[in-house]
C-alpha positions as CSV (number, residue, x, y, z in Angstrom):
1,X,39.0,3.7,-17.1
2,X,40.8,0.9,-18.8
3,X,38.4,-2.3,-18.6
4,X,38.6,-5.5,-20.9
5,X,35.7,-7.8,-21.5
6,X,36.0,-11.8,-21.9
7,X,34.3,-14.4,-22.1
8,X,34.2,-16.2,-18.8
9,X,35.8,-19.6,-18.0
10,X,36.1,-22.2,-14.9
11,X,38.7,-20.5,-13.7
12,X,36.5,-17.3,-12.6
13,X,34.0,-18.9,-10.7
14,X,35.2,-17.7,-7.7
15,X,35.7,-14.0,-9.2
16,X,32.2,-14.8,-10.4
17,X,30.7,-15.4,-7.1
18,X,32.2,-12.8,-5.4
19,X,30.6,-10.3,-7.7
20,X,27.4,-12.4,-7.1
21,X,27.4,-11.8,-3.6
22,X,27.6,-7.9,-3.9
23,X,25.3,-8.0,-6.2
24,X,22.6,-9.8,-3.9
25,X,23.4,-6.6,-2.0
26,X,21.8,-4.3,-4.2
27,X,19.0,-6.6,-5.7
28,X,18.4,-9.9,-4.1
29,X,17.3,-12.8,-6.0
30,X,13.7,-13.7,-5.3
31,X,15.2,-17.1,-4.5
32,X,17.9,-17.6,-1.7
33,X,21.1,-17.7,-2.7
34,X,22.9,-20.7,-2.0
35,X,26.6,-20.6,-2.9
36,X,26.9,-24.2,-3.1
37,X,24.3,-24.7,-5.6
38,X,24.8,-21.6,-7.4
39,X,28.6,-22.2,-7.5
40,X,27.6,-25.9,-9.3
41,X,25.5,-24.0,-11.6
42,X,27.9,-21.4,-12.7
43,X,30.3,-24.4,-13.6
44,X,27.4,-26.2,-15.6
45,X,26.7,-22.8,-17.3
46,X,30.5,-22.1,-18.0
47,X,30.9,-26.1,-19.5
48,X,28.3,-26.1,-22.0
49,X,27.4,-23.1,-24.0
50,X,24.1,-24.6,-25.4
51,X,22.9,-22.7,-22.1
52,X,24.8,-19.7,-22.3
53,X,27.9,-17.7,-21.8
54,X,29.5,-15.2,-19.2
55,X,31.5,-12.2,-19.8
56,X,33.6,-11.1,-17.2
57,X,34.9,-7.3,-16.9
58,X,38.2,-6.6,-15.9
59,X,39.8,-3.5,-14.2
60,X,43.9,-4.2,-14.7
61,X,43.8,-7.7,-12.8
62,X,40.6,-7.3,-10.7
63,X,37.0,-8.3,-11.7
64,X,34.9,-5.5,-11.9
65,X,31.8,-6.8,-13.5
66,X,30.0,-9.6,-15.8
67,X,27.4,-10.1,-17.5
68,X,25.4,-13.9,-18.0
69,X,23.3,-14.4,-21.5
70,X,21.1,-17.4,-20.7
71,X,19.2,-18.9,-24.1
72,X,15.8,-20.3,-24.2
73,X,13.2,-21.0,-27.3
74,X,10.2,-19.4,-28.2
75,X,7.6,-19.5,-30.8
76,X,6.6,-16.2,-30.2
77,X,9.8,-14.6,-30.4
78,X,10.9,-16.6,-33.7
79,X,13.0,-19.3,-32.1
80,X,16.3,-19.1,-30.2
81,X,16.1,-16.7,-27.8
82,X,18.5,-14.9,-25.3
83,X,17.8,-13.4,-21.9
84,X,20.4,-11.3,-19.9
85,X,20.2,-13.5,-16.8
86,X,22.8,-11.0,-14.4
87,X,24.2,-7.9,-15.4
88,X,26.3,-6.7,-12.5
89,X,29.3,-3.9,-12.2
90,X,30.9,-3.3,-9.0
91,X,29.7,0.3,-7.1
92,X,33.0,1.9,-7.5
93,X,33.4,1.3,-11.3
94,X,29.6,2.7,-12.0
95,X,28.3,5.6,-14.1
96,X,31.4,5.4,-16.6
97,X,29.7,2.9,-19.3
98,X,30.9,-0.5,-18.3
99,X,27.2,-1.2,-18.3
100,X,26.4,0.3,-21.8
101,X,29.7,-1.9,-23.1
102,X,28.5,-5.3,-21.1
103,X,24.8,-4.6,-23.0
104,X,26.9,-4.3,-26.1
105,X,28.6,-7.7,-25.3
106,X,25.5,-9.7,-24.3
107,X,24.1,-8.4,-28.3
108,X,26.9,-9.1,-30.1
109,X,27.0,-12.5,-28.1
110,X,22.9,-13.4,-28.6
111,X,23.8,-12.5,-32.4
112,X,26.7,-14.9,-32.7
113,X,24.2,-17.5,-31.1
114,X,21.5,-17.0,-33.5
115,X,19.3,-15.8,-31.1
116,X,16.4,-13.5,-32.5
117,X,15.7,-11.8,-29.7
118,X,17.5,-10.5,-26.1
119,X,15.4,-10.4,-22.9
120,X,16.3,-9.3,-19.2
121,X,14.2,-8.6,-16.1
122,X,14.7,-5.6,-13.8
123,X,13.4,-4.9,-10.5
124,X,11.1,-1.9,-10.7
125,X,12.9,1.3,-9.2
126,X,16.0,0.0,-10.7
127,X,18.1,2.9,-11.9
128,X,19.6,0.7,-14.8
129,X,16.1,0.8,-16.3
130,X,17.1,3.8,-18.2
131,X,20.1,2.3,-19.6
132,X,17.9,-0.5,-21.1
133,X,15.7,1.9,-22.4
134,X,18.7,3.7,-24.0
135,X,20.0,0.5,-25.3
136,X,16.1,-0.2,-27.2
137,X,14.7,-2.5,-24.8
138,X,10.8,-1.6,-24.3
139,X,8.5,-2.7,-21.5
140,X,6.0,-5.0,-22.3
141,X,2.1,-4.9,-20.9
142,X,2.6,-8.3,-19.3
143,X,3.6,-9.9,-15.9
144,X,6.8,-12.0,-15.1
145,X,4.9,-14.6,-13.2
146,X,7.0,-17.8,-12.2
147,X,5.9,-21.2,-10.6
148,X,8.7,-23.6,-9.1
149,X,8.3,-27.0,-10.4
150,X,11.1,-28.7,-8.6
151,X,14.0,-28.1,-6.2
């Protein structure tokens, strides 16, 4: 399968939103998917690499996947960190190594942006857990807890 992975630009917003809607069918967010708000946030992310970067996967001219990497700062994790905020491959293109390629892209991009650690969050029961473990991600004896502050 001939695929390419490239840095996303503002021109990719519609294709990215199309893939994000597909991801919502497989693994919906805890928060409601408000497309106008998501579009605004994606544009902000694409325009400011301090927040993070997004890579698109193309098969010929068709967008078939993406990975969004967002940055943070942590004293525990030695400074700047990176999170795989989103990783998605279209159903028709799964089981061909594209997820592995996206993880490698995320690792390289995180290193290029001087992140010390790369984190991700995955839903219990998601079949991608084994892929993440094979790539060296480890489970923590912690819960992810979240509190909405605004919005």
